[in-house]
C-alpha positions as protocol buffer text, in pm:
chain_id: "A"
residue {
  index: 1
  type: MET
  ca { x: 9781 y: 20509 z: 14489 }
}
residue {
  index: 2
  type: LYS
  ca { x: 10155 y: 20555 z: 14444 }
}
residue {
  index: 3
  type: SER
  ca { x: 10206 y: 20179 z: 14415 }
}
residue {
  index: 4
  type: SER
  ca { x: 9948 y: 20154 z: 14135 }
}
residue {
  index: 5
  type: ARG
  ca { x: 10117 y: 20438 z: 13950 }
}
residue {
  index: 6
  type: SER
  ca { x: 10461 y: 20283 z: 13992 }
}
residue {
  index: 7
  type: PHE
  ca { x: 10330 y: 19946 z: 13871 }
}
residue {
  index: 8
  type: ALA
  ca { x: 10184 y: 20102 z: 13559 }
}
residue {
  index: 9
  type: LEU
  ca { x: 10508 y: 20278 z: 13471 }
}
residue {
  index: 10
  type: LEU
  ca { x: 10722 y: 19972 z: 13541 }
}
residue {
  index: 11
  type: PHE
  ca { x: 10483 y: 19771 z: 13328 }
}
residue {
  index: 12
  type: ILE
  ca { x: 10521 y: 20009 z: 13037 }
}
residue {
  index: 13
  type: THR
  ca { x: 10899 y: 20028 z: 13052 }
}
residue {
  index: 14
  type: GLY
  ca { x: 10949 y: 19660 z: 13124 }
}
residue {
  index: 15
  type: LEU
  ca { x: 10677 y: 19414 z: 13032 }
}
residue {
  index: 16
  type: VAL
  ca { x: 10553 y: 19557 z: 12704 }
}
residue {
  index: 17
  type: PRO
  ca { x: 10896 y: 19604 z: 12540 }
}
residue {
  index: 18
  type: THR
  ca { x: 10991 y: 19254 z: 12655 }
}
residue {
  index: 19
  type: PHE
  ca { x: 10675 y: 19115 z: 12501 }
}
residue {
  index: 20
  type: PHE
  ca { x: 10748 y: 19291 z: 12173 }
}
residue {
  index: 21
  type: LEU
  ca { x: 11094 y: 19134 z: 12164 }
}
residue {
  index: 22
  type: GLN
  ca { x: 10993 y: 18785 z: 12268 }
}
residue {
  index: 23
  type: CYS
  ca { x: 10667 y: 18735 z: 12083 }
}
residue {
  index: 24
  type: GLY
  ca { x: 10762 y: 18853 z: 11737 }
}
residue {
  index: 25
  type: ASN
  ca { x: 10814 y: 18512 z: 11584 }
}
residue {
  index: 26
  type: LYS
  ca { x: 10693 y: 18272 z: 11853 }
}
residue {
  index: 27
  type: PRO
  ca { x: 10509 y: 17957 z: 11755 }
}
residue {
  index: 28
  type: ASP
  ca { x: 10142 y: 17945 z: 11840 }
}
residue {
  index: 29
  type: ALA
  ca { x: 10193 y: 17718 z: 12140 }
}
residue {
  index: 30
  type: THR
  ca { x: 10462 y: 17618 z: 12383 }
}
residue {
  index: 31
  type: PRO
  ca { x: 10435 y: 17238 z: 12422 }
}
residue {
  index: 32
  type: GLU
  ca { x: 10557 y: 17238 z: 12783 }
}
residue {
  index: 33
  type: THR
  ca { x: 10291 y: 17475 z: 12914 }
}
residue {
  index: 34
  type: GLY
  ca { x: 10026 y: 17504 z: 12647 }
}
residue {
  index: 35
  type: TYR
  ca { x: 10060 y: 17884 z: 12680 }
}
residue {
  index: 36
  type: THR
  ca { x: 9988 y: 18028 z: 12337 }
}
residue {
  index: 37
  type: HIS
  ca { x: 10080 y: 18348 z: 12159 }
}
residue {
  index: 38
  type: ALA
  ca { x: 9711 y: 18439 z: 12174 }
}
residue {
  index: 39
  type: ASP
  ca { x: 9723 y: 18396 z: 12552 }
}
residue {
  index: 40
  type: SER
  ca { x: 10020 y: 18633 z: 12571 }
}
residue {
  index: 41
  type: VAL
  ca { x: 9847 y: 18891 z: 12356 }
}
residue {
  index: 42
  type: THR
  ca { x: 9531 y: 18868 z: 12565 }
}
residue {
  index: 43
  type: GLU
  ca { x: 9721 y: 18903 z: 12893 }
}
residue {
  index: 44
  type: VAL
  ca { x: 9914 y: 19211 z: 12787 }
}
residue {
  index: 45
  type: PHE
  ca { x: 9610 y: 19366 z: 12621 }
}
residue {
  index: 46
  type: LEU
  ca { x: 9401 y: 19328 z: 12938 }
}
residue {
  index: 47
  type: MET
  ca { x: 9682 y: 19457 z: 13159 }
}
residue {
  index: 48
  type: LEU
  ca { x: 9717 y: 19766 z: 12943 }
}
residue {
  index: 49
  type: GLN
  ca { x: 9342 y: 19826 z: 12960 }
}
residue {
  index: 50
  type: ASP
  ca { x: 9347 y: 19788 z: 13339 }
}
residue {
  index: 51
  type: SER
  ca { x: 9639 y: 20030 z: 13369 }
}
residue {
  index: 52
  type: LEU
  ca { x: 9460 y: 20286 z: 13154 }
}
residue {
  index: 53
  type: HIS
  ca { x: 9144 y: 20253 z: 13363 }
}
residue {
  index: 54
  type: ASP
  ca { x: 9328 y: 20276 z: 13697 }
}
residue {
  index: 55
  type: THR
  ca { x: 9534 y: 20579 z: 13593 }
}
residue {
  index: 56
  type: TRP
  ca { x: 9226 y: 20756 z: 13457 }
}
residue {
  index: 57
  type: SER
  ca { x: 9036 y: 20686 z: 13780 }
}
residue {
  index: 58
  type: MET
  ca { x: 9316 y: 20825 z: 13997 }
}
residue {
  index: 59
  type: MET
  ca { x: 9341 y: 21133 z: 13776 }
}
residue {
  index: 60
  type: LEU
  ca { x: 8968 y: 21199 z: 13809 }
}
residue {
  index: 61
  type: SER
  ca { x: 8985 y: 21144 z: 14184 }
}
residue {
  index: 62
  type: ASP
  ca { x: 9246 y: 21419 z: 14216 }
}
residue {
  index: 63
  type: ASP
  ca { x: 9051 y: 21644 z: 13980 }
}
residue {
  index: 64
  type: ASN
  ca { x: 8742 y: 21595 z: 14196 }
}
residue {
  index: 65
  type: GLU
  ca { x: 8949 y: 21675 z: 14504 }
}
residue {
  index: 66
  type: LYS
  ca { x: 9060 y: 21998 z: 14338 }
}
residue {
  index: 67
  type: ILE
  ca { x: 8699 y: 22093 z: 14261 }
}
residue {
  index: 68
  type: LYS
  ca { x: 8590 y: 22009 z: 14616 }
}
residue {
  index: 69
  type: ALA
  ca { x: 8868 y: 22228 z: 14758 }
}
residue {
  index: 70
  type: MET
  ca { x: 8760 y: 22512 z: 14527 }
}
residue {
  index: 71
  type: LYS
  ca { x: 8404 y: 22491 z: 14662 }
}
residue {
  index: 72
  type: SER
  ca { x: 8531 y: 22487 z: 15020 }
}
residue {
  index: 73
  type: LEU
  ca { x: 8748 y: 22790 z: 14951 }
}
residue {
  index: 74
  type: VAL
  ca { x: 8451 y: 22987 z: 14816 }
}
residue {
  index: 75
  type: HIS
  ca { x: 8260 y: 22891 z: 15130 }
}
residue {
  index: 76
  type: GLU
  ca { x: 8543 y: 23031 z: 15343 }
}
residue {
  index: 77
  type: LEU
  ca { x: 8550 y: 23350 z: 15137 }
}
residue {
  index: 78
  type: LYS
  ca { x: 8180 y: 23400 z: 15214 }
}
residue {
  index: 79
  type: ILE
  ca { x: 8259 y: 23434 z: 15582 }
}
residue {
  index: 80
  type: GLY
  ca { x: 8428 y: 23770 z: 15528 }
}
residue {
  index: 81
  type: THR
  ca { x: 8292 y: 24086 z: 15369 }
}
residue {
  index: 82
  type: GLN
  ca { x: 8570 y: 24157 z: 15120 }
}
residue {
  index: 83
  type: PHE
  ca { x: 8387 y: 24003 z: 14823 }
}
residue {
  index: 84
  type: THR
  ca { x: 8029 y: 24057 z: 14710 }
}
residue {
  index: 85
  type: PRO
  ca { x: 7772 y: 23775 z: 14726 }
}
residue {
  index: 86
  type: GLU
  ca { x: 7722 y: 23812 z: 14350 }
}
residue {
  index: 87
  type: LYS
  ca { x: 8091 y: 23756 z: 14282 }
}
residue {
  index: 88
  type: LEU
  ca { x: 8105 y: 23446 z: 14500 }
}
residue {
  index: 89
  type: ALA
  ca { x: 7783 y: 23308 z: 14350 }
}
residue {
  index: 90
  type: SER
  ca { x: 7932 y: 23350 z: 14004 }
}
residue {
  index: 91
  type: LEU
  ca { x: 8241 y: 23156 z: 14112 }
}
residue {
  index: 92
  type: GLU
  ca { x: 8025 y: 22874 z: 14249 }
}
residue {
  index: 93
  type: GLU
  ca { x: 7839 y: 22849 z: 13919 }
}
residue {
  index: 94
  type: ARG
  ca { x: 8165 y: 22829 z: 13726 }
}
residue {
  index: 95
  type: ILE
  ca { x: 8298 y: 22559 z: 13958 }
}
residue {
  index: 96
  type: ASP
  ca { x: 7977 y: 22354 z: 13918 }
}
residue {
  index: 97
  type: GLN
  ca { x: 8015 y: 22385 z: 13542 }
}
residue {
  index: 98
  type: LEU
  ca { x: 8355 y: 22212 z: 13547 }
}
residue {
  index: 99
  type: ALA
  ca { x: 8212 y: 21863 z: 13601 }
}
residue {
  index: 100
  type: LYS
  ca { x: 7967 y: 21920 z: 13314 }
}
residue {
  index: 101
  type: ILE
  ca { x: 8231 y: 22017 z: 13058 }
}
residue {
  index: 102
  type: ARG
  ca { x: 8505 y: 21779 z: 13168 }
}
residue {
  index: 103
  type: TYR
  ca { x: 8655 y: 21553 z: 12902 }
}
residue {
  index: 104
  type: THR
  ca { x: 8611 y: 21175 z: 12885 }
}
residue {
  index: 105
  type: PRO
  ca { x: 8836 y: 20912 z: 12720 }
}
residue {
  index: 106
  type: LYS
  ca { x: 8616 y: 20949 z: 12410 }
}
residue {
  index: 107
  type: THR
  ca { x: 8560 y: 21325 z: 12398 }
}
residue {
  index: 108
  type: MET
  ca { x: 8928 y: 21406 z: 12459 }
}
residue {
  index: 109
  type: SER
  ca { x: 8996 y: 21307 z: 12099 }
}
residue {
  index: 110
  type: ASN
  ca { x: 8859 y: 21656 z: 12029 }
}
residue {
  index: 111
  type: VAL
  ca { x: 9141 y: 21881 z: 12149 }
}
residue {
  index: 112
  type: ASP
  ca { x: 8896 y: 22171 z: 12190 }
}
residue {
  index: 113
  type: VAL
  ca { x: 8714 y: 21982 z: 12467 }
}
residue {
  index: 114
  type: VAL
  ca { x: 9032 y: 21945 z: 12673 }
}
residue {
  index: 115
  type: GLU
  ca { x: 9141 y: 22302 z: 12605 }
}
residue {
  index: 116
  type: GLU
  ca { x: 8800 y: 22439 z: 12708 }
}
residue {
  index: 117
  type: TYR
  ca { x: 8811 y: 22249 z: 13037 }
}
residue {
  index: 118
  type: ASP
  ca { x: 9171 y: 22346 z: 13109 }
}
residue {
  index: 119
  type: PHE
  ca { x: 9101 y: 22712 z: 13040 }
}
residue {
  index: 120
  type: ALA
  ca { x: 8797 y: 22710 z: 13270 }
}
residue {
  index: 121
  type: SER
  ca { x: 8982 y: 22522 z: 13545 }
}
residue {
  index: 122
  type: ASN
  ca { x: 9303 y: 22724 z: 13527 }
}
residue {
  index: 123
  type: SER
  ca { x: 9113 y: 23054 z: 13524 }
}
residue {
  index: 124
  type: LEU
  ca { x: 8927 y: 22954 z: 13838 }
}
residue {
  index: 125
  type: ILE
  ca { x: 9243 y: 22837 z: 14014 }
}
residue {
  index: 126
  type: THR
  ca { x: 9424 y: 23161 z: 13937 }
}
residue {
  index: 127
  type: GLU
  ca { x: 9130 y: 23380 z: 14039 }
}
residue {
  index: 128
  type: LEU
  ca { x: 9044 y: 23192 z: 14358 }
}
residue {
  index: 129
  type: ILE
  ca { x: 9402 y: 23175 z: 14484 }
}
residue {
  index: 130
  type: SER
  ca { x: 9455 y: 23543 z: 14403 }
}
residue {
  index: 131
  type: MET
  ca { x: 9142 y: 23633 z: 14600 }
}
residue {
  index: 132
  type: ALA
  ca { x: 9244 y: 23413 z: 14893 }
}
residue {
  index: 133
  type: GLU
  ca { x: 9596 y: 23555 z: 14909 }
}
residue {
  index: 134
  type: SER
  ca { x: 9462 y: 23910 z: 14896 }
}
residue {
  index: 135
  type: LEU
  ca { x: 9278 y: 23861 z: 15225 }
}
residue {
  index: 136
  type: SER
  ca { x: 9426 y: 24049 z: 15517 }
}
residue {
  index: 137
  type: SER
  ca { x: 9370 y: 23733 z: 15723 }
}
residue {
  index: 138
  type: PHE
  ca { x: 9549 y: 23500 z: 15481 }
}
residue {
  index: 139
  type: SER
  ca { x: 9879 y: 23503 z: 15671 }
}
residue {
  index: 140
  type: TYR
  ca { x: 9719 y: 23348 z: 15979 }
}
residue {
  index: 141
  type: ASN
  ca { x: 9409 y: 23174 z: 15841 }
}
residue {
  index: 142
  type: THR
  ca { x: 9537 y: 22816 z: 15825 }
}
residue {
  index: 143
  type: THR
  ca { x: 9208 y: 22682 z: 15686 }
}
residue {
  index: 144
  type: ILE
  ca { x: 9231 y: 22899 z: 15375 }
}
residue {
  index: 145
  type: GLN
  ca { x: 9604 y: 22832 z: 15343 }
}
residue {
  index: 146
  type: LYS
  ca { x: 9541 y: 22456 z: 15346 }
}
residue {
  index: 147
  type: LEU
  ca { x: 9267 y: 22483 z: 15085 }
}
residue {
  index: 148
  type: VAL
  ca { x: 9494 y: 22683 z: 14855 }
}
residue {
  index: 149
  type: GLU
  ca { x: 9763 y: 22417 z: 14894 }
}
residue {
  index: 150
  type: GLN
  ca { x: 9510 y: 22139 z: 14830 }
}
residue {
  index: 151
  type: ILE
  ca { x: 9403 y: 22303 z: 14505 }
}
residue {
  index: 152
  type: ARG
  ca { x: 9760 y: 22347 z: 14386 }
}
residue {
  index: 153
  type: SER
  ca { x: 9869 y: 21996 z: 14488 }
}
residue {
  index: 154
  type: ALA
  ca { x: 9567 y: 21824 z: 14335 }
}
residue {
  index: 155
  type: ASP
  ca { x: 9609 y: 22016 z: 14010 }
}
residue {
  index: 156
  type: LEU
  ca { x: 9975 y: 21913 z: 13992 }
}
residue {
  index: 157
  type: ARG
  ca { x: 9887 y: 21548 z: 14052 }
}
residue {
  index: 158
  type: VAL
  ca { x: 9632 y: 21565 z: 13770 }
}
residue {
  index: 159
  type: GLU
  ca { x: 9906 y: 21683 z: 13535 }
}
residue {
  index: 160
  type: ASN
  ca { x: 10133 y: 21399 z: 13648 }
}
residue {
  index: 161
  type: TYR
  ca { x: 9860 y: 21141 z: 13592 }
}
residue {
  index: 162
  type: ARG
  ca { x: 9795 y: 21285 z: 13247 }
}
residue {
  index: 163
  type: ALA
  ca { x: 10158 y: 21219 z: 13160 }
}
residue {
  index: 164
  type: ASP
  ca { x: 10129 y: 20866 z: 13300 }
}
residue {
  index: 165
  type: TYR
  ca { x: 9809 y: 20808 z: 13103 }
}
residue {
  index: 166
  type: ASP
  ca { x: 9974 y: 20924 z: 12781 }
}
residue {
  index: 167
  type: SER
  ca { x: 10265 y: 20685 z: 12838 }
}
residue {
  index: 168
  type: ILE
  ca { x: 10031 y: 20390 z: 12889 }
}
residue {
  index: 169
  type: ALA
  ca { x: 9804 y: 20494 z: 12601 }
}
residue {
  index: 170
  type: SER
  ca { x: 10105 y: 20521 z: 12368 }
}
residue {
  index: 171
  type: ALA
  ca { x: 10213 y: 20169 z: 12465 }
}
residue {
  index: 172
  type: TYR
  ca { x: 9855 y: 20049 z: 12416 }
}
residue {
  index: 173
  type: ASN
  ca { x: 9833 y: 20209 z: 12072 }
}
residue {
  index: 174
  type: ARG
  ca { x: 10161 y: 20054 z: 11959 }
}
residue {
  index: 175
  type: PHE
  ca { x: 10053 y: 19717 z: 12094 }
}
residue {
  index: 176
  type: ILE
  ca { x: 9714 y: 19703 z: 11921 }
}
residue {
  index: 177
  type: GLU
  ca { x: 9871 y: 19821 z: 11597 }
}
residue {
  index: 178
  type: LYS
  ca { x: 10130 y: 19542 z: 11608 }
}
residue {
  index: 179
  type: HIS
  ca { x: 9889 y: 19269 z: 11721 }
}
residue {
  index: 180
  type: ALA
  ca { x: 9562 y: 19389 z: 11565 }
}
residue {
  index: 181
  type: SER
  ca { x: 9465 y: 19057 z: 11408 }
}
residue {
  index: 182
  type: SER
  ca { x: 9535 y: 18855 z: 11723 }
}
residue {
  index: 183
  type: ILE
  ca { x: 9344 y: 19101 z: 11943 }
}
residue {
  index: 184
  type: LYS
  ca { x: 9041 y: 19095 z: 11715 }
}
residue {
  index: 185
  type: GLU
  ca { x: 9048 y: 18716 z: 11721 }
}
residue {
  index: 186
  type: VAL
  ca { x: 9064 y: 18676 z: 12099 }
}
residue {
  index: 187
  type: THR
  ca { x: 8827 y: 18965 z: 12180 }
}
residue {
  index: 188
  type: GLU
  ca { x: 8587 y: 18905 z: 11891 }
}
residue {
  index: 189
  type: ASN
  ca { x: 8583 y: 19281 z: 11849 }
}
residue {
  index: 190
  type: ASP
  ca { x: 8645 y: 19440 z: 11510 }
}
residue {
  index: 191
  type: THR
  ca { x: 8641 y: 19797 z: 11643 }
}
residue {
  index: 192
  type: ILE
  ca { x: 8952 y: 19815 z: 11862 }
}
residue {
  index: 193
  type: VAL
  ca { x: 9056 y: 20180 z: 11831 }
}
residue {
  index: 194
  type: GLN
  ca { x: 9359 y: 20373 z: 11944 }
}
residue {
  index: 195
  type: LYS
  ca { x: 9342 y: 20594 z: 12253 }
}
residue {
  index: 196
  type: ALA
  ca { x: 9362 y: 20971 z: 12228 }
}
residue {
  index: 197
  type: LEU
  ca { x: 9647 y: 21143 z: 12413 }
}
residue {
  index: 198
  type: PHE
  ca { x: 9654 y: 21463 z: 12613 }
}
residue {
  index: 199
  type: SER
  ca { x: 9978 y: 21572 z: 12448 }
}
residue {
  index: 200
  type: GLU
  ca { x: 10087 y: 21548 z: 12089 }
}
residue {
  index: 201
  type: GLU
  ca { x: 10351 y: 21285 z: 12025 }
}
């Protein structure tokens, strides 16, 4: 996982800028190799798409891990008698709702979708951890301690992958803007659109 993330970032900071510099005024073909400008555009375009897909997948994997840890924590809270069954059932319903309202690469273009999910997720994290830490058994209950740490760690990794995704998406957007005609020619797709970002540039 770390190696894929490192590759993506090295790719952005190295390969794409180099391509921009070297391919600005290249002839259509290099006689020695037959490697064309269109080939270069296609290669970089596909690598950017792969990097976006891989980073998104890793981000979702960590987000799913966070949700799974939340569910496990609620299960542990049921063992005691400090919280009512109604309260815990309500938390379970809210956790189940997260997957239903989570953003996608398309829906995240609507900032309200991302903000709604983040508010729901952050509210649950804050409430669940507060409840867990209020338990008299928290200081020695290693199972609950580990679940709290899993939630925090997974949530932090999601934020890191969001930043990585934005970096790759920004490079992708610049690339398709600069090479729009070539990309449309090699992909036979007239609807290549820019990717939405989590943060405003």
